[in-house]
KEPA-585287 format. One record per residue (C-alpha): residue number from 0; residue in one letter; z negated, x negated, y. Coordinates in steps of 0.5 Angstrom, whole numbers. Layout:
N
<NUM; 'A'; <Z; X; Y>>
...
This chain:
225
<0; 'X'; <-243; -227; 240>>
<1; 'X'; <-241; -220; 244>>
<2; 'X'; <-237; -214; 243>>
<3; 'X'; <-238; -207; 242>>
<4; 'X'; <-242; -204; 235>>
<5; 'X'; <-242; -197; 233>>
<6; 'X'; <-248; -195; 228>>
<7; 'X'; <-247; -189; 224>>
<8; 'X'; <-253; -188; 221>>
<9; 'X'; <-257; -181; 220>>
<10; 'X'; <-264; -184; 220>>
<11; 'X'; <-266; -184; 227>>
<12; 'X'; <-271; -190; 226>>
<13; 'X'; <-266; -194; 222>>
<14; 'X'; <-261; -193; 227>>
<15; 'X'; <-265; -195; 233>>
<16; 'X'; <-268; -201; 230>>
<17; 'X'; <-261; -204; 228>>
<18; 'X'; <-259; -202; 235>>
<19; 'X'; <-264; -206; 239>>
<20; 'X'; <-263; -212; 234>>
<21; 'X'; <-255; -212; 236>>
<22; 'X'; <-257; -211; 243>>
<23; 'X'; <-262; -217; 243>>
<24; 'X'; <-256; -221; 240>>
<25; 'X'; <-252; -220; 246>>
<26; 'X'; <-248; -214; 243>>
<27; 'X'; <-247; -207; 246>>
<28; 'X'; <-249; -201; 241>>
<29; 'X'; <-247; -194; 240>>
<30; 'X'; <-250; -189; 235>>
<31; 'X'; <-248; -183; 232>>
<32; 'X'; <-252; -179; 227>>
<33; 'X'; <-247; -176; 222>>
<34; 'X'; <-240; -177; 220>>
<35; 'X'; <-236; -173; 224>>
<36; 'X'; <-240; -175; 231>>
<37; 'X'; <-238; -182; 228>>
<38; 'X'; <-231; -181; 227>>
<39; 'X'; <-230; -178; 234>>
<40; 'X'; <-234; -184; 237>>
<41; 'X'; <-230; -189; 233>>
<42; 'X'; <-224; -186; 236>>
<43; 'X'; <-226; -186; 243>>
<44; 'X'; <-230; -193; 243>>
<45; 'X'; <-225; -197; 239>>
<46; 'X'; <-231; -201; 237>>
<47; 'X'; <-230; -209; 235>>
<48; 'X'; <-235; -207; 229>>
<49; 'X'; <-238; -201; 225>>
<50; 'X'; <-244; -201; 221>>
<51; 'X'; <-243; -195; 217>>
<52; 'X'; <-249; -191; 212>>
<53; 'X'; <-246; -189; 206>>
<54; 'X'; <-250; -183; 205>>
<55; 'X'; <-249; -178; 212>>
<56; 'X'; <-249; -171; 213>>
<57; 'X'; <-242; -167; 215>>
<58; 'X'; <-238; -173; 213>>
<59; 'X'; <-240; -178; 208>>
<60; 'X'; <-239; -186; 209>>
<61; 'X'; <-234; -186; 203>>
<62; 'X'; <-229; -181; 206>>
<63; 'X'; <-231; -183; 213>>
<64; 'X'; <-229; -191; 211>>
<65; 'X'; <-223; -188; 208>>
<66; 'X'; <-221; -185; 214>>
<67; 'X'; <-222; -191; 219>>
<68; 'X'; <-219; -195; 215>>
<69; 'X'; <-212; -191; 215>>
<70; 'X'; <-213; -191; 222>>
<71; 'X'; <-215; -198; 224>>
<72; 'X'; <-217; -205; 221>>
<73; 'X'; <-224; -205; 225>>
<74; 'X'; <-229; -209; 221>>
<75; 'X'; <-234; -205; 217>>
<76; 'X'; <-240; -206; 214>>
<77; 'X'; <-243; -201; 210>>
<78; 'X'; <-251; -200; 209>>
<79; 'X'; <-253; -197; 202>>
<80; 'X'; <-259; -195; 198>>
<81; 'X'; <-255; -195; 192>>
<82; 'X'; <-256; -201; 188>>
<83; 'X'; <-252; -201; 182>>
<84; 'X'; <-246; -205; 182>>
<85; 'X'; <-241; -200; 181>>
<86; 'X'; <-244; -196; 187>>
<87; 'X'; <-243; -202; 191>>
<88; 'X'; <-236; -203; 189>>
<89; 'X'; <-234; -196; 192>>
<90; 'X'; <-235; -198; 199>>
<91; 'X'; <-231; -204; 198>>
<92; 'X'; <-226; -200; 195>>
<93; 'X'; <-225; -195; 201>>
<94; 'X'; <-224; -201; 205>>
<95; 'X'; <-231; -204; 208>>
<96; 'X'; <-231; -211; 209>>
<97; 'X'; <-238; -212; 207>>
<98; 'X'; <-244; -208; 205>>
<99; 'X'; <-252; -209; 205>>
<100; 'X'; <-257; -206; 201>>
<101; 'X'; <-263; -202; 204>>
<102; 'X'; <-268; -204; 205>>
<103; 'X'; <-266; -210; 209>>
<104; 'X'; <-268; -215; 214>>
<105; 'X'; <-264; -214; 221>>
<106; 'X'; <-263; -221; 222>>
<107; 'X'; <-259; -221; 216>>
<108; 'X'; <-255; -215; 219>>
<109; 'X'; <-253; -219; 225>>
<110; 'X'; <-252; -225; 221>>
<111; 'X'; <-247; -221; 217>>
<112; 'X'; <-244; -218; 223>>
<113; 'X'; <-243; -225; 226>>
<114; 'X'; <-239; -227; 220>>
<115; 'X'; <-235; -221; 219>>
<116; 'X'; <-233; -222; 226>>
<117; 'X'; <-231; -229; 226>>
<118; 'X'; <-227; -228; 220>>
<119; 'X'; <-223; -223; 224>>
<120; 'X'; <-222; -227; 230>>
<121; 'X'; <-223; -234; 228>>
<122; 'X'; <-217; -235; 223>>
<123; 'X'; <-211; -239; 225>>
<124; 'X'; <-206; -235; 229>>
<125; 'X'; <-199; -236; 225>>
<126; 'X'; <-194; -232; 221>>
<127; 'X'; <-194; -233; 213>>
<128; 'X'; <-188; -231; 209>>
<129; 'X'; <-187; -231; 202>>
<130; 'X'; <-182; -227; 198>>
<131; 'X'; <-181; -220; 201>>
<132; 'X'; <-188; -220; 204>>
<133; 'X'; <-190; -222; 211>>
<134; 'X'; <-197; -223; 214>>
<135; 'X'; <-198; -224; 222>>
<136; 'X'; <-205; -227; 223>>
<137; 'X'; <-204; -226; 230>>
<138; 'X'; <-203; -218; 230>>
<139; 'X'; <-207; -218; 223>>
<140; 'X'; <-200; -214; 221>>
<141; 'X'; <-197; -214; 214>>
<142; 'X'; <-190; -212; 212>>
<143; 'X'; <-187; -211; 205>>
<144; 'X'; <-180; -210; 205>>
<145; 'X'; <-180; -210; 212>>
<146; 'X'; <-185; -203; 211>>
<147; 'X'; <-192; -204; 215>>
<148; 'X'; <-198; -204; 210>>
<149; 'X'; <-205; -203; 212>>
<150; 'X'; <-210; -207; 210>>
<151; 'X'; <-218; -208; 211>>
<152; 'X'; <-220; -215; 213>>
<153; 'X'; <-222; -217; 207>>
<154; 'X'; <-216; -215; 204>>
<155; 'X'; <-212; -219; 209>>
<156; 'X'; <-216; -225; 208>>
<157; 'X'; <-215; -225; 201>>
<158; 'X'; <-207; -224; 202>>
<159; 'X'; <-207; -230; 207>>
<160; 'X'; <-211; -234; 202>>
<161; 'X'; <-206; -232; 196>>
<162; 'X'; <-200; -234; 201>>
<163; 'X'; <-203; -240; 203>>
<164; 'X'; <-203; -242; 195>>
<165; 'X'; <-197; -239; 192>>
<166; 'X'; <-196; -240; 184>>
<167; 'X'; <-203; -243; 184>>
<168; 'X'; <-208; -240; 179>>
<169; 'X'; <-215; -239; 184>>
<170; 'X'; <-221; -237; 180>>
<171; 'X'; <-226; -232; 184>>
<172; 'X'; <-230; -237; 186>>
<173; 'X'; <-225; -241; 190>>
<174; 'X'; <-222; -234; 193>>
<175; 'X'; <-229; -233; 196>>
<176; 'X'; <-229; -240; 198>>
<177; 'X'; <-222; -240; 201>>
<178; 'X'; <-222; -233; 204>>
<179; 'X'; <-229; -232; 206>>
<180; 'X'; <-232; -239; 207>>
<181; 'X'; <-237; -237; 202>>
<182; 'X'; <-240; -232; 206>>
<183; 'X'; <-238; -226; 202>>
<184; 'X'; <-244; -223; 200>>
<185; 'X'; <-242; -218; 195>>
<186; 'X'; <-241; -221; 187>>
<187; 'X'; <-235; -224; 184>>
<188; 'X'; <-233; -217; 181>>
<189; 'X'; <-232; -214; 187>>
<190; 'X'; <-227; -219; 188>>
<191; 'X'; <-223; -216; 183>>
<192; 'X'; <-224; -209; 186>>
<193; 'X'; <-221; -212; 193>>
<194; 'X'; <-215; -215; 189>>
<195; 'X'; <-214; -209; 185>>
<196; 'X'; <-213; -205; 192>>
<197; 'X'; <-209; -210; 195>>
<198; 'X'; <-204; -210; 189>>
<199; 'X'; <-203; -203; 190>>
<200; 'X'; <-202; -204; 197>>
<201; 'X'; <-197; -209; 197>>
<202; 'X'; <-193; -207; 190>>
<203; 'X'; <-186; -205; 191>>
<204; 'X'; <-181; -202; 186>>
<205; 'X'; <-185; -205; 181>>
<206; 'X'; <-185; -212; 183>>
<207; 'X'; <-193; -214; 183>>
<208; 'X'; <-194; -222; 186>>
<209; 'X'; <-201; -222; 184>>
<210; 'X'; <-202; -223; 177>>
<211; 'X'; <-208; -224; 173>>
<212; 'X'; <-209; -230; 169>>
<213; 'X'; <-214; -228; 163>>
<214; 'X'; <-220; -233; 163>>
<215; 'X'; <-218; -236; 169>>
<216; 'X'; <-217; -232; 175>>
<217; 'X'; <-211; -230; 179>>
<218; 'X'; <-204; -233; 181>>
<219; 'X'; <-200; -230; 187>>
<220; 'X'; <-193; -231; 184>>
<221; 'X'; <-187; -233; 189>>
<222; 'X'; <-180; -233; 186>>
<223; 'X'; <-175; -239; 188>>
<224; 'X'; <-170; -237; 192>>
């Protein structure tokens, strides 16, 4: 696999180490050592993937991820030294597609990157429509009531899964399997966070198609025409 990777990491040793492994795997890689420089490079390079440290000088990883997600749907893998579930969820809530806890095996970073890129590029290209929501998998664009909505790769994958299984209760495990091919390396409660964010994005005029089925999972409800 090939592509452009931007590594935003303030630890020069780690950044150099990750860069070398990506280049060995056939990617081109650039490095930024602070959040501001990372934002500028992301805008200039239009990378295929961003590896983003959570703790950065000048502009931290959470704020940077939020800015990037408003501007682009580029896949983002967040690096974090924080181990508690609540802190890991923060990165996913801001739009990251996956996270890796330090210290990590660089081979794992490459494997995660390839999995995220496969999900981003390898889906069947088609247009899905359910009620007032349309998802174009070719352009990775979503509209609600004909208004564009920006979603992360993880949220796009979840929405596509819901739209392919309307009026069906899906457990967290089923969502992970169907949306991420069992390659979601978070934990099942992180799915709750992604769905919560997705709900806020697609809600219009009080209408919310994703419903919680307590004790079972989630259901994407489509009203009969």
